[in-house]
N, CA, C, O and the ligand as a Tripos MOL2 file, in Angstrom:
@<TRIPOS>MOLECULE
protein
  313   311    79     0     0
PROTEIN
NO_CHARGES

@<TRIPOS>ATOM
      1 N           0.8440   -1.1870    0.0000 N.3       1 MET1
      2 CA          0.0000    0.0000    0.0000 C.3       1 MET1
      3 C           0.8850    1.2440    0.0000 C.2       1 MET1
      4 O           0.9300    1.9780   -0.9870 O.2       1 MET1
      5 N           1.5760    1.4760    1.0900 N.am      2 ILE2
      6 CA          2.5570    2.5510    1.1330 C.3       2 ILE2
      7 C           3.9260    1.9160    0.9290 C.2       2 ILE2
      8 O           4.1910    0.8350    1.4560 O.2       2 ILE2
      9 N           4.7830    2.5620    0.1850 N.am      3 VAL3
     10 CA          6.1050    2.0100   -0.0730 C.3       3 VAL3
     11 C           6.8760    1.9380    1.2390 C.2       3 VAL3
     12 O           6.9650    2.9420    1.9450 O.2       3 VAL3
     13 N           7.4340    0.7870    1.5850 N.am      4 PRO4
     14 CA          8.1760    0.6650    2.8370 C.3       4 PRO4
     15 C           9.4170    1.5540    2.8350 C.2       4 PRO4
     16 O          10.0830    1.7170    1.8120 O.2       4 PRO4
     17 N           9.7110    2.1190    3.9950 N.am      5 VAL5
     18 CA         10.8910    2.9700    4.1110 C.3       5 VAL5
     19 C          12.1480    2.1130    4.1020 C.2       5 VAL5
     20 O          13.1370    2.4380    3.4460 O.2       5 VAL5
     21 N          12.0870    1.0020    4.8500 N.am      6 ARG6
     22 CA         13.2430    0.1080    4.9340 C.3       6 ARG6
     23 C          12.8380   -1.2980    4.5230 C.2       6 ARG6
     24 O          11.6620   -1.6600    4.5570 O.2       6 ARG6
     25 N          13.8270   -2.0760    4.1370 N.am      7 CYS7
     26 CA         13.6030   -3.4730    3.7950 C.3       7 CYS7
     27 C          13.1270   -4.2050    5.0570 C.2       7 CYS7
     28 O          13.6970   -4.0260    6.1330 O.2       7 CYS7
     29 N          12.0850   -5.0250    4.9210 N.am      8 PHE8
     30 CA         11.5400   -5.7330    6.0770 C.3       8 PHE8
     31 C          12.5430   -6.7350    6.6400 C.2       8 PHE8
     32 O          12.5340   -7.0150    7.8390 O.2       8 PHE8
     33 N          13.3850   -7.2610    5.8030 N.am      9 THR9
     34 CA         14.2740   -8.3360    6.2220 C.3       9 THR9
     35 C          15.6000   -7.8140    6.7650 C.2       9 THR9
     36 O          16.0030   -8.1970    7.8630 O.2       9 THR9
     37 N          16.2890   -6.9450    6.0170 N.am     10 CYS10
     38 CA         17.6370   -6.5450    6.4160 C.3      10 CYS10
     39 C          17.7130   -5.1150    6.9400 C.2      10 CYS10
     40 O          18.7320   -4.7390    7.5190 O.2      10 CYS10
     41 N          16.6660   -4.3010    6.7590 N.am     11 GLY11
     42 CA         16.6640   -2.9460    7.2800 C.3      11 GLY11
     43 C          17.3360   -1.9210    6.3850 C.2      11 GLY11
     44 O          17.5030   -0.7700    6.7860 O.2      11 GLY11
     45 N          17.7190   -2.3110    5.1980 N.am     12 ASN12
     46 CA         18.3420   -1.3820    4.2580 C.3      12 ASN12
     47 C          17.3320   -0.3280    3.8100 C.2      12 ASN12
     48 O          16.1620   -0.6450    3.5950 O.2      12 ASN12
     49 N          17.7690    0.9130    3.6700 N.am     13 LEU13
     50 CA         16.8890    1.9940    3.2350 C.3      13 LEU13
     51 C          16.5260    1.8110    1.7610 C.2      13 LEU13
     52 O          17.4150    1.7600    0.9110 O.2      13 LEU13
     53 N          15.2220    1.7120    1.4470 N.am     14 VAL14
     54 CA         14.8060    1.4830    0.0620 C.3      14 VAL14
     55 C          13.8570    2.5710   -0.4550 C.2      14 VAL14
     56 O          13.7110    2.7270   -1.6670 O.2      14 VAL14
     57 N          13.2130    3.3200    0.4400 N.am     15 ALA15
     58 CA         12.2040    4.2940    0.0150 C.3      15 ALA15
     59 C          12.7870    5.3970   -0.8620 C.2      15 ALA15
     60 O          12.1050    5.9120   -1.7480 O.2      15 ALA15
     61 N          14.0390    5.7600   -0.6200 N.am     16 ASP16
     62 CA         14.6340    6.8420   -1.4000 C.3      16 ASP16
     63 C          14.9270    6.4260   -2.8370 C.2      16 ASP16
     64 O          15.1760    7.2770   -3.6910 O.2      16 ASP16
     65 N          14.8980    5.1390   -3.1040 N.am     17 LYS17
     66 CA         15.2000    4.6490   -4.4530 C.3      17 LYS17
     67 C          13.9420    4.2980   -5.2380 C.2      17 LYS17
     68 O          14.0120    4.0480   -6.4410 O.2      17 LYS17
     69 N          12.7860    4.2780   -4.5620 N.am     18 TYR18
     70 CA         11.5630    3.7810   -5.1920 C.3      18 TYR18
     71 C          11.1000    4.6630   -6.3580 C.2      18 TYR18
     72 O          10.7430    4.1450   -7.4160 O.2      18 TYR18
     73 N          11.1020    5.9730   -6.1770 N.am     19 ALA19
     74 CA         10.6190    6.8770   -7.2220 C.3      19 ALA19
     75 C          11.4680    6.7510   -8.4900 C.2      19 ALA19
     76 O          10.9360    6.6960   -9.5990 O.2      19 ALA19
     77 N          12.7720    6.7050   -8.3170 N.am     20 GLU20
     78 CA         13.6580    6.5620   -9.4880 C.3      20 GLU20
     79 C          13.4380    5.2150  -10.1670 C.2      20 GLU20
     80 O          13.4250    5.1230  -11.3950 O.2      20 GLU20
     81 N          13.2660    4.1700   -9.3570 N.am     21 PHE21
     82 CA         13.0240    2.8420   -9.9130 C.3      21 PHE21
     83 C          11.7480    2.8340  -10.7650 C.2      21 PHE21
     84 O          11.7570    2.3440  -11.8950 O.2      21 PHE21
     85 N          10.6580    3.3740  -10.2220 N.am     22 GLN22
     86 CA          9.3920    3.3950  -10.9470 C.3      22 GLN22
     87 C           9.5030    4.2170  -12.2360 C.2      22 GLN22
     88 O           8.9880    3.8260  -13.2830 O.2      22 GLN22
     89 N          10.1790    5.3510  -12.1390 N.am     23 GLN23
     90 CA         10.3260    6.2340  -13.2960 C.3      23 GLN23
     91 C          11.1030    5.5370  -14.4180 C.2      23 GLN23
     92 O          10.7480    5.6370  -15.5930 O.2      23 GLN23
     93 N          12.1590    4.8360  -14.0360 N.am     24 ARG24
     94 CA         12.9900    4.1880  -15.0510 C.3      24 ARG24
     95 C          12.3140    2.9550  -15.6370 C.2      24 ARG24
     96 O          12.5130    2.6430  -16.8110 O.2      24 ARG24
     97 N          11.5120    2.2430  -14.8280 N.am     25 VAL25
     98 CA         10.7600    1.0990  -15.3520 C.3      25 VAL25
     99 C           9.7370    1.5700  -16.3750 C.2      25 VAL25
    100 O           9.5660    0.9500  -17.4240 O.2      25 VAL25
    101 N           9.0460    2.6880  -16.0580 N.am     26 LYS26
    102 CA          8.0570    3.2240  -16.9950 C.3      26 LYS26
    103 C           8.7100    3.6780  -18.2870 C.2      26 LYS26
    104 O           8.0940    3.6370  -19.3520 O.2      26 LYS26
    105 N           9.9600    4.1120  -18.1890 N.am     27 ALA27
    106 CA         10.6910    4.5480  -19.3770 C.3      27 ALA27
    107 C          11.1290    3.3640  -20.2430 C.2      27 ALA27
    108 O          11.5750    3.5500  -21.3760 O.2      27 ALA27
    109 N          11.0000    2.1450  -19.7030 N.am     28 GLY28
    110 CA         11.2850    0.9700  -20.5010 C.3      28 GLY28
    111 C          12.6010    0.2830  -20.2100 C.2      28 GLY28
    112 O          12.9950   -0.6330  -20.9320 O.2      28 GLY28
    113 N          13.2860    0.7110  -19.1670 N.am     29 GLU29
    114 CA         14.5640    0.0710  -18.8230 C.3      29 GLU29
    115 C          14.3370   -1.3010  -18.2090 C.2      29 GLU29
    116 O          13.2540   -1.5840  -17.6970 O.2      29 GLU29
    117 N          15.3340   -2.1400  -18.2580 N.am     30 ASP30
    118 CA         15.2670   -3.4730  -17.6640 C.3      30 ASP30
    119 C          15.3460   -3.3510  -16.1400 C.2      30 ASP30
    120 O          16.3130   -2.7840  -15.6290 O.2      30 ASP30
    121 N          14.3450   -3.8720  -15.3920 N.am     31 PRO31
    122 CA         14.3590   -3.7450  -13.9270 C.3      31 PRO31
    123 C          15.6090   -4.3260  -13.2840 C.2      31 PRO31
    124 O          16.0770   -3.7950  -12.2770 O.2      31 PRO31
    125 N          16.1540   -5.3820  -13.8260 N.am     32 LYS32
    126 CA         17.3630   -5.9870  -13.2650 C.3      32 LYS32
    127 C          18.5270   -4.9910  -13.2970 C.2      32 LYS32
    128 O          19.2580   -4.8480  -12.3170 O.2      32 LYS32
    129 N          18.6870   -4.3210  -14.4080 N.am     33 LYS33
    130 CA         19.7810   -3.3550  -14.5360 C.3      33 LYS33
    131 C          19.5670   -2.1400  -13.6330 C.2      33 LYS33
    132 O          20.5230   -1.5870  -13.0900 O.2      33 LYS33
    133 N          18.3100   -1.7310  -13.4790 N.am     34 ILE34
    134 CA         18.0180   -0.5900  -12.6020 C.3      34 ILE34
    135 C          18.3710   -0.9300  -11.1660 C.2      34 ILE34
    136 O          19.0130   -0.1390  -10.4760 O.2      34 ILE34
    137 N          17.9500   -2.1150  -10.7100 N.am     35 LEU35
    138 CA         18.2400   -2.5250   -9.3330 C.3      35 LEU35
    139 C          19.7410   -2.6160   -9.1080 C.2      35 LEU35
    140 O          20.2340   -2.2250   -8.0500 O.2      35 LEU35
    141 N          20.4650   -3.1260  -10.0870 N.am     36 ASP36
    142 CA         21.9230   -3.2000   -9.9680 C.3      36 ASP36
    143 C          22.5340   -1.8020   -9.8620 C.2      36 ASP36
    144 O          23.4310   -1.5690   -9.0520 O.2      36 ASP36
    145 N          22.0400   -0.8740  -10.6880 N.am     37 SER37
    146 CA         22.6230    0.4670  -10.6840 C.3      37 SER37
    147 C          22.2590    1.2410   -9.4170 C.2      37 SER37
    148 O          22.9940    2.1410   -9.0100 O.2      37 SER37
    149 N          21.1180    0.8940   -8.7850 N.am     38 LEU38
    150 CA         20.7320    1.5520   -7.5380 C.3      38 LEU38
    151 C          21.4760    0.9810   -6.3400 C.2      38 LEU38
    152 O          21.3620    1.5040   -5.2320 O.2      38 LEU38
    153 N          22.2260   -0.0740   -6.5520 N.am     39 GLY39
    154 CA         23.0210   -0.6590   -5.4760 C.3      39 GLY39
    155 C          22.2690   -1.6510   -4.6270 C.2      39 GLY39
    156 O          22.7100   -1.9760   -3.5240 O.2      39 GLY39
    157 N          21.1290   -2.1500   -5.1150 N.am     40 LEU40
    158 CA         20.3510   -3.1370   -4.3660 C.3      40 LEU40
    159 C          20.8090   -4.5270   -4.7920 C.2      40 LEU40
    160 O          20.3820   -5.0490   -5.8220 O.2      40 LEU40
    161 N          21.6820   -5.1130   -3.9840 N.am     41 LYS41
    162 CA         22.2720   -6.4080   -4.3280 C.3      41 LYS41
    163 C          21.5120   -7.5700   -3.6950 C.2      41 LYS41
    164 O          21.4190   -8.6430   -4.2920 O.2      41 LYS41
    165 N          20.9630   -7.3690   -2.4830 N.am     42 ARG42
    166 CA         20.2930   -8.4700   -1.7840 C.3      42 ARG42
    167 C          18.9100   -8.7120   -2.3700 C.2      42 ARG42
    168 O          18.2180   -7.7720   -2.7600 O.2      42 ARG42
    169 N          18.5140   -9.9780   -2.4310 N.am     43 TYR43
    170 CA         17.2230  -10.2780   -3.0560 C.3      43 TYR43
    171 C          16.0540   -9.8410   -2.1870 C.2      43 TYR43
    172 O          14.9500   -9.6440   -2.6940 O.2      43 TYR43
    173 N          16.2830   -9.6810   -0.8560 N.am     44 CYS44
    174 CA         15.1850   -9.2080   -0.0030 C.3      44 CYS44
    175 C          14.8140   -7.7650   -0.3720 C.2      44 CYS44
    176 O          13.6320   -7.4250   -0.4240 O.2      44 CYS44
    177 N          15.8180   -6.9200   -0.6260 N.am     45 CYS45
    178 CA         15.5660   -5.5260   -0.9950 C.3      45 CYS45
    179 C          15.0000   -5.4320   -2.4130 C.2      45 CYS45
    180 O          14.1190   -4.6180   -2.6880 O.2      45 CYS45
    181 N          15.5100   -6.2620   -3.2940 N.am     46 ARG46
    182 CA         15.0390   -6.2690   -4.6850 C.3      46 ARG46
    183 C          13.5670   -6.6760   -4.7410 C.2      46 ARG46
    184 O          12.7860   -6.1470   -5.5310 O.2      46 ARG46
    185 N          13.2100   -7.6360   -3.8770 N.am     47 ARG47
    186 CA         11.8220   -8.1010   -3.8140 C.3      47 ARG47
    187 C          10.8890   -6.9540   -3.4660 C.2      47 ARG47
    188 O           9.8220   -6.8180   -4.0650 O.2      47 ARG47
    189 N          11.2790   -6.1280   -2.5030 N.am     48 ILE48
    190 CA         10.4140   -5.0240   -2.0790 C.3      48 ILE48
    191 C          10.2250   -4.0220   -3.2200 C.2      48 ILE48
    192 O           9.1150   -3.5380   -3.4400 O.2      48 ILE48
    193 N          11.2840   -3.7130   -3.9310 N.am     49 MET49
    194 CA         11.1730   -2.7510   -5.0250 C.3      49 MET49
    195 C          10.2800   -3.2730   -6.1390 C.2      49 MET49
    196 O           9.5360   -2.5090   -6.7530 O.2      49 MET49
    197 N          10.3530   -4.5700   -6.4000 N.am     50 ILE50
    198 CA          9.5850   -5.1400   -7.5040 C.3      50 ILE50
    199 C           8.1150   -5.3310   -7.1310 C.2      50 ILE50
    200 O           7.2360   -5.1420   -7.9720 O.2      50 ILE50
    201 N           7.8400   -5.7040   -5.8790 N.am     51 THR51
    202 CA          6.4770   -6.0870   -5.5070 C.3      51 THR51
    203 C           5.6590   -4.9830   -4.8640 C.2      51 THR51
    204 O           4.4500   -5.1560   -4.7040 O.2      51 THR51
    205 N           6.2570   -3.8450   -4.4840 N.am     52 SER52
    206 CA          5.4990   -2.7880   -3.8180 C.3      52 SER52
    207 C           4.6730   -1.9990   -4.8310 C.2      52 SER52
    208 O           5.1100   -1.7290   -5.9500 O.2      52 SER52
    209 N           3.4650   -1.6420   -4.4000 N.am     53 MET53
    210 CA          2.6060   -0.7920   -5.2170 C.3      53 MET53
    211 C           2.1070    0.3540   -4.3500 C.2      53 MET53
    212 O           1.7030    0.1390   -3.2070 O.2      53 MET53
    213 N           2.1320    1.5580   -4.8820 N.am     54 ASP54
    214 CA          1.6590    2.7210   -4.1460 C.3      54 ASP54
    215 C           0.1910    2.9510   -4.5040 C.2      54 ASP54
    216 O          -0.1120    3.5250   -5.5500 O.2      54 ASP54
    217 N          -0.7310    2.4980   -3.6250 N.am     55 ILE55
    218 CA         -2.1640    2.5940   -3.9310 C.3      55 ILE55
    219 C          -2.9050    3.4760   -2.9350 C.2      55 ILE55
    220 O          -4.1260    3.3840   -2.8100 O.2      55 ILE55
    221 N          -2.1730    4.3270   -2.2260 N.am     56 VAL56
    222 CA         -2.8040    5.1910   -1.2300 C.3      56 VAL56
    223 C          -3.8310    6.1200   -1.8930 C.2      56 VAL56
    224 O          -4.9160    6.3270   -1.3510 O.2      56 VAL56
    225 N          -3.4920    6.6780   -3.0620 N.am     57 ASP57
    226 CA         -4.4070    7.5900   -3.7390 C.3      57 ASP57
    227 C          -5.6930    6.8900   -4.1680 C.2      57 ASP57
    228 O          -6.7530    7.5130   -4.2150 O.2      57 ASP57
    229 N          -5.6040    5.6010   -4.4810 N.am     58 GLN58
    230 CA         -6.7980    4.8520   -4.8750 C.3      58 GLN58
    231 C          -7.6760    4.5260   -3.6770 C.2      58 GLN58
    232 O          -8.8900    4.3810   -3.8250 O.2      58 GLN58
    233 N          -7.0830    4.4090   -2.4860 N.am     59 LEU59
    234 CA         -7.8440    4.0360   -1.2930 C.3      59 LEU59
    235 C          -8.4270    5.2360   -0.5540 C.2      59 LEU59
    236 O          -9.3500    5.0670    0.2440 O.2      59 LEU59
    237 N          -7.9170    6.4390   -0.7950 N.am     60 MET60
    238 CA         -8.3700    7.6180   -0.0560 C.3      60 MET60
    239 C          -9.8740    7.8790   -0.1780 C.2      60 MET60
    240 O         -10.4880    8.2430    0.8250 O.2      60 MET60
    241 N         -10.5070    7.7150   -1.3550 N.am     61 PRO61
    242 CA        -11.9670    7.9480   -1.4020 C.3      61 PRO61
    243 C         -12.7410    7.0590   -0.4350 C.2      61 PRO61
    244 O         -13.7520    7.4940    0.1160 O.2      61 PRO61
    245 N         -12.2960    5.8340   -0.2180 N.am     62 TYR62
    246 CA        -12.9900    4.9340    0.7100 C.3      62 TYR62
    247 C         -12.8370    5.4200    2.1400 C.2      62 TYR62
    248 O         -13.7770    5.3400    2.9320 O.2      62 TYR62
    249 N         -11.6720    5.9170    2.4690 N.am     63 ASN63
    250 CA        -11.4360    6.4360    3.8140 C.3      63 ASN63
    251 C         -12.2970    7.6660    4.0690 C.2      63 ASN63
    252 O         -12.8520    7.8230    5.1560 O.2      63 ASN63
    253 N         -12.4100    8.5510    3.0550 N.am     64 GLU64
    254 CA        -13.2390    9.7420    3.2050 C.3      64 GLU64
    255 C         -14.7080    9.3740    3.3130 C.2      64 GLU64
    256 O         -15.4380    9.9870    4.0920 O.2      64 GLU64
    257 N         -15.1590    8.3830    2.5450 N.am     65 ALA65
    258 CA        -16.5500    7.9340    2.6080 C.3      65 ALA65
    259 C         -16.8530    7.3400    3.9790 C.2      65 ALA65
    260 O         -17.9270    7.5620    4.5390 O.2      65 ALA65
    261 N         -15.9050    6.5890    4.5080 N.am     66 GLN66
    262 CA        -16.0910    5.9970    5.8320 C.3      66 GLN66
    263 C         -16.1970    7.0930    6.8910 C.2      66 GLN66
    264 O         -17.0060    6.9860    7.8130 O.2      66 GLN66
    265 N         -15.3930    8.1380    6.7670 N.am     67 TYR67
    266 CA        -15.4410    9.2480    7.7160 C.3      67 TYR67
    267 C         -16.7850    9.9580    7.6330 C.2      67 TYR67
    268 O         -17.3780   10.2960    8.6580 O.2      67 TYR67
    269 N         -17.2760   10.1900    6.3870 N.am     68 ARG68
    270 CA        -18.5780   10.8400    6.2110 C.3      68 ARG68
    271 C         -19.6930   10.0010    6.8250 C.2      68 ARG68
    272 O         -20.5790   10.5280    7.4990 O.2      68 ARG68
    273 N         -19.6450    8.7070    6.5910 N.am     69 ARG69
    274 CA        -20.6710    7.8050    7.1280 C.3      69 ARG69
    275 C         -20.6310    7.7980    8.6540 C.2      69 ARG69
    276 O         -21.6750    7.7650    9.3060 O.2      69 ARG69
    277 N         -19.4570    7.8280    9.2070 N.am     70 HIS70
    278 CA        -19.3240    7.8670   10.6660 C.3      70 HIS70
    279 C         -19.9280    9.1610   11.2040 C.2      70 HIS70
    280 O         -20.5860    9.1520   12.2440 O.2      70 HIS70
    281 N         -19.7070   10.2820   10.4970 N.am     71 SER71
    282 CA        -20.2650   11.5640   10.9200 C.3      71 SER71
    283 C         -21.7870   11.5320   10.8570 C.2      71 SER71
    284 O         -22.4570   12.0330   11.7600 O.2      71 SER71
    285 N         -22.3420   10.9420    9.7870 N.am     72 GLU72
    286 CA        -23.7930   10.8370    9.6610 C.3      72 GLU72
    287 C         -24.3660    9.9860   10.7780 C.2      72 GLU72
    288 O         -25.3960   10.3300   11.3570 O.2      72 GLU72
    289 N         -23.7130    8.8900   11.0820 N.am     73 PHE73
    290 CA        -24.1790    7.9830   12.1250 C.3      73 PHE73
    291 C         -24.1830    8.6820   13.4770 C.2      73 PHE73
    292 O         -25.1000    8.4960   14.2770 O.2      73 PHE73
    293 N         -23.1570    9.4850   13.7310 N.am     74 SER74
    294 CA        -23.0570   10.2010   15.0040 C.3      74 SER74
    295 C         -24.1840   11.2170   15.1520 C.2      74 SER74
    296 O         -24.7230   11.3820   16.2470 O.2      74 SER74
    297 N         -24.5550   11.9090   14.0540 N.am     75 THR75
    298 CA        -25.6310   12.9030   14.1400 C.3      75 THR75
    299 C         -26.9960   12.2350   14.2490 C.2      75 THR75
    300 O         -27.9120   12.8040   14.8420 O.2      75 THR75
    301 N         -27.1510   11.0200   13.6780 N.am     76 GLU76
    302 CA        -28.4170   10.2930   13.7870 C.3      76 GLU76
    303 C         -28.6940    9.8590   15.2120 C.2      76 GLU76
    304 O         -29.8450    9.8410   15.6500 O.2      76 GLU76
    305 N         -27.6590    9.5160   15.9260 N.am     77 ARG77
    306 CA        -27.8220    9.0020   17.2940 C.3      77 ARG77
    307 C         -28.1640   10.1050   18.2870 C.2      77 ARG77
    308 O         -28.8650    9.8570   19.2670 O.2      77 ARG77
    309 N         -27.6750   11.3220   18.0430 N.am     78 SER78
    310 CA        -27.8860   12.3860   19.0300 C.3      78 SER78
    311 C         -29.1430   13.1790   18.7480 C.2      78 SER78
    312 O         -29.4640   14.1110   19.4860 O.2      78 SER78
    313 ZN         16.9240   -6.2720    2.2990 Zn       79 ZN79
@<TRIPOS>BOND
     1     1     2 1
     2     2     3 1
     3     3     4 2
     4     3     5 am
     5     5     6 1
     6     6     7 1
     7     7     8 2
     8     7     9 am
     9     9    10 1
    10    10    11 1
    11    11    12 2
    12    11    13 am
    13    13    14 1
    14    14    15 1
    15    15    16 2
    16    15    17 am
    17    17    18 1
    18    18    19 1
    19    19    20 2
    20    19    21 am
    21    21    22 1
    22    22    23 1
    23    23    24 2
    24    23    25 am
    25    25    26 1
    26    26    27 1
    27    27    28 2
    28    27    29 am
    29    29    30 1
    30    30    31 1
    31    31    32 2
    32    31    33 am
    33    33    34 1
    34    34    35 1
    35    35    36 2
    36    35    37 am
    37    37    38 1
    38    38    39 1
    39    39    40 2
    40    39    41 am
    41    41    42 1
    42    42    43 1
    43    43    44 2
    44    43    45 am
    45    45    46 1
    46    46    47 1
    47    47    48 2
    48    47    49 am
    49    49    50 1
    50    50    51 1
    51    51    52 2
    52    51    53 am
    53    53    54 1
    54    54    55 1
    55    55    56 2
    56    55    57 am
    57    57    58 1
    58    58    59 1
    59    59    60 2
    60    59    61 am
    61    61    62 1
    62    62    63 1
    63    63    64 2
    64    63    65 am
    65    65    66 1
    66    66    67 1
    67    67    68 2
    68    67    69 am
    69    69    70 1
    70    70    71 1
    71    71    72 2
    72    71    73 am
    73    73    74 1
    74    74    75 1
    75    75    76 2
    76    75    77 am
    77    77    78 1
    78    78    79 1
    79    79    80 2
    80    79    81 am
    81    81    82 1
    82    82    83 1
    83    83    84 2
    84    83    85 am
    85    85    86 1
    86    86    87 1
    87    87    88 2
    88    87    89 am
    89    89    90 1
    90    90    91 1
    91    91    92 2
    92    91    93 am
    93    93    94 1
    94    94    95 1
    95    95    96 2
    96    95    97 am
    97    97    98 1
    98    98    99 1
    99    99   100 2
   100    99   101 am
   101   101   102 1
   102   102   103 1
   103   103   104 2
   104   103   105 am
   105   105   106 1
   106   106   107 1
   107   107   108 2
   108   107   109 am
   109   109   110 1
   110   110   111 1
   111   111   112 2
   112   111   113 am
   113   113   114 1
   114   114   115 1
   115   115   116 2
   116   115   117 am
   117   117   118 1
   118   118   119 1
   119   119   120 2
   120   119   121 am
   121   121   122 1
   122   122   123 1
   123   123   124 2
   124   123   125 am
   125   125   126 1
   126   126   127 1
   127   127   128 2
   128   127   129 am
   129   129   130 1
   130   130   131 1
   131   131   132 2
   132   131   133 am
   133   133   134 1
   134   134   135 1
   135   135   136 2
   136   135   137 am
   137   137   138 1
   138   138   139 1
   139   139   140 2
   140   139   141 am
   141   141   142 1
   142   142   143 1
   143   143   144 2
   144   143   145 am
   145   145   146 1
   146   146   147 1
   147   147   148 2
   148   147   149 am
   149   149   150 1
   150   150   151 1
   151   151   152 2
   152   151   153 am
   153   153   154 1
   154   154   155 1
   155   155   156 2
   156   155   157 am
   157   157   158 1
   158   158   159 1
   159   159   160 2
   160   159   161 am
   161   161   162 1
   162   162   163 1
   163   163   164 2
   164   163   165 am
   165   165   166 1
   166   166   167 1
   167   167   168 2
   168   167   169 am
   169   169   170 1
   170   170   171 1
   171   171   172 2
   172   171   173 am
   173   173   174 1
   174   174   175 1
   175   175   176 2
   176   175   177 am
   177   177   178 1
   178   178   179 1
   179   179   180 2
   180   179   181 am
   181   181   182 1
   182   182   183 1
   183   183   184 2
   184   183   185 am
   185   185   186 1
   186   186   187 1
   187   187   188 2
   188   187   189 am
   189   189   190 1
   190   190   191 1
   191   191   192 2
   192   191   193 am
   193   193   194 1
   194   194   195 1
   195   195   196 2
   196   195   197 am
   197   197   198 1
   198   198   199 1
   199   199   200 2
   200   199   201 am
   201   201   202 1
   202   202   203 1
   203   203   204 2
   204   203   205 am
   205   205   206 1
   206   206   207 1
   207   207   208 2
   208   207   209 am
   209   209   210 1
   210   210   211 1
   211   211   212 2
   212   211   213 am
   213   213   214 1
   214   214   215 1
   215   215   216 2
   216   215   217 am
   217   217   218 1
   218   218   219 1
   219   219   220 2
   220   219   221 am
   221   221   222 1
   222   222   223 1
   223   223   224 2
   224   223   225 am
   225   225   226 1
   226   226   227 1
   227   227   228 2
   228   227   229 am
   229   229   230 1
   230   230   231 1
   231   231   232 2
   232   231   233 am
   233   233   234 1
   234   234   235 1
   235   235   236 2
   236   235   237 am
   237   237   238 1
   238   238   239 1
   239   239   240 2
   240   239   241 am
   241   241   242 1
   242   242   243 1
   243   243   244 2
   244   243   245 am
   245   245   246 1
   246   246   247 1
   247   247   248 2
   248   247   249 am
   249   249   250 1
   250   250   251 1
   251   251   252 2
   252   251   253 am
   253   253   254 1
   254   254   255 1
   255   255   256 2
   256   255   257 am
   257   257   258 1
   258   258   259 1
   259   259   260 2
   260   259   261 am
   261   261   262 1
   262   262   263 1
   263   263   264 2
   264   263   265 am
   265   265   266 1
   266   266   267 1
   267   267   268 2
   268   267   269 am
   269   269   270 1
   270   270   271 1
   271   271   272 2
   272   271   273 am
   273   273   274 1
   274   274   275 1
   275   275   276 2
   276   275   277 am
   277   277   278 1
   278   278   279 1
   279   279   280 2
   280   279   281 am
   281   281   282 1
   282   282   283 1
   283   283   284 2
   284   283   285 am
   285   285   286 1
   286   286   287 1
   287   287   288 2
   288   287   289 am
   289   289   290 1
   290   290   291 1
   291   291   292 2
   292   291   293 am
   293   293   294 1
   294   294   295 1
   295   295   296 2
   296   295   297 am
   297   297   298 1
   298   298   299 1
   299   299   300 2
   300   299   301 am
   301   301   302 1
   302   302   303 1
   303   303   304 2
   304   303   305 am
   305   305   306 1
   306   306   307 1
   307   307   308 2
   308   307   309 am
   309   309   310 1
   310   310   311 1
   311   311   312 2
@<TRIPOS>SUBSTRUCTURE
     1 MET1         2 RESIDUE 1 A MET
     2 ILE2         6 RESIDUE 1 A ILE
     3 VAL3        10 RESIDUE 1 A VAL
     4 PRO4        14 RESIDUE 1 A PRO
     5 VAL5        18 RESIDUE 1 A VAL
     6 ARG6        22 RESIDUE 1 A ARG
     7 CYS7        26 RESIDUE 1 A CYS
     8 PHE8        30 RESIDUE 1 A PHE
     9 THR9        34 RESIDUE 1 A THR
    10 CYS10       38 RESIDUE 1 A CYS
    11 GLY11       42 RESIDUE 1 A GLY
    12 ASN12       46 RESIDUE 1 A ASN
    13 LEU13       50 RESIDUE 1 A LEU
    14 VAL14       54 RESIDUE 1 A VAL
    15 ALA15       58 RESIDUE 1 A ALA
    16 ASP16       62 RESIDUE 1 A ASP
    17 LYS17       66 RESIDUE 1 A LYS
    18 TYR18       70 RESIDUE 1 A TYR
    19 ALA19       74 RESIDUE 1 A ALA
    20 GLU20       78 RESIDUE 1 A GLU
    21 PHE21       82 RESIDUE 1 A PHE
    22 GLN22       86 RESIDUE 1 A GLN
    23 GLN23       90 RESIDUE 1 A GLN
    24 ARG24       94 RESIDUE 1 A ARG
    25 VAL25       98 RESIDUE 1 A VAL
    26 LYS26      102 RESIDUE 1 A LYS
    27 ALA27      106 RESIDUE 1 A ALA
    28 GLY28      110 RESIDUE 1 A GLY
    29 GLU29      114 RESIDUE 1 A GLU
    30 ASP30      118 RESIDUE 1 A ASP
    31 PRO31      122 RESIDUE 1 A PRO
    32 LYS32      126 RESIDUE 1 A LYS
    33 LYS33      130 RESIDUE 1 A LYS
    34 ILE34      134 RESIDUE 1 A ILE
    35 LEU35      138 RESIDUE 1 A LEU
    36 ASP36      142 RESIDUE 1 A ASP
    37 SER37      146 RESIDUE 1 A SER
    38 LEU38      150 RESIDUE 1 A LEU
    39 GLY39      154 RESIDUE 1 A GLY
    40 LEU40      158 RESIDUE 1 A LEU
    41 LYS41      162 RESIDUE 1 A LYS
    42 ARG42      166 RESIDUE 1 A ARG
    43 TYR43      170 RESIDUE 1 A TYR
    44 CYS44      174 RESIDUE 1 A CYS
    45 CYS45      178 RESIDUE 1 A CYS
    46 ARG46      182 RESIDUE 1 A ARG
    47 ARG47      186 RESIDUE 1 A ARG
    48 ILE48      190 RESIDUE 1 A ILE
    49 MET49      194 RESIDUE 1 A MET
    50 ILE50      198 RESIDUE 1 A ILE
    51 THR51      202 RESIDUE 1 A THR
    52 SER52      206 RESIDUE 1 A SER
    53 MET53      210 RESIDUE 1 A MET
    54 ASP54      214 RESIDUE 1 A ASP
    55 ILE55      218 RESIDUE 1 A ILE
    56 VAL56      222 RESIDUE 1 A VAL
    57 ASP57      226 RESIDUE 1 A ASP
    58 GLN58      230 RESIDUE 1 A GLN
    59 LEU59      234 RESIDUE 1 A LEU
    60 MET60      238 RESIDUE 1 A MET
    61 PRO61      242 RESIDUE 1 A PRO
    62 TYR62      246 RESIDUE 1 A TYR
    63 ASN63      250 RESIDUE 1 A ASN
    64 GLU64      254 RESIDUE 1 A GLU
    65 ALA65      258 RESIDUE 1 A ALA
    66 GLN66      262 RESIDUE 1 A GLN
    67 TYR67      266 RESIDUE 1 A TYR
    68 ARG68      270 RESIDUE 1 A ARG
    69 ARG69      274 RESIDUE 1 A ARG
    70 HIS70      278 RESIDUE 1 A HIS
    71 SER71      282 RESIDUE 1 A SER
    72 GLU72      286 RESIDUE 1 A GLU
    73 PHE73      290 RESIDUE 1 A PHE
    74 SER74      294 RESIDUE 1 A SER
    75 THR75      298 RESIDUE 1 A THR
    76 GLU76      302 RESIDUE 1 A GLU
    77 ARG77      306 RESIDUE 1 A ARG
    78 SER78      310 RESIDUE 1 A SER
    79 ZN79       313 GROUP 0 **** ****
């Protein structure tokens, strides 16, 4: 959902490399070469870069709807 700041397994900082990785993948570069050039050698860190998806913007409408519904429910009760 949110890009992890650090690798879950080894604790290496990965969040600072995510934007560049995504940009270069969209440009058509080979992900293997990008990960190598970013200095991500361990497969635990490489896994996070490949499998993470930033979907916070897609989920925000549901959170706002839930907040609105909670507000309506609170006014109905009082
Ligand atoms: Zn790692």
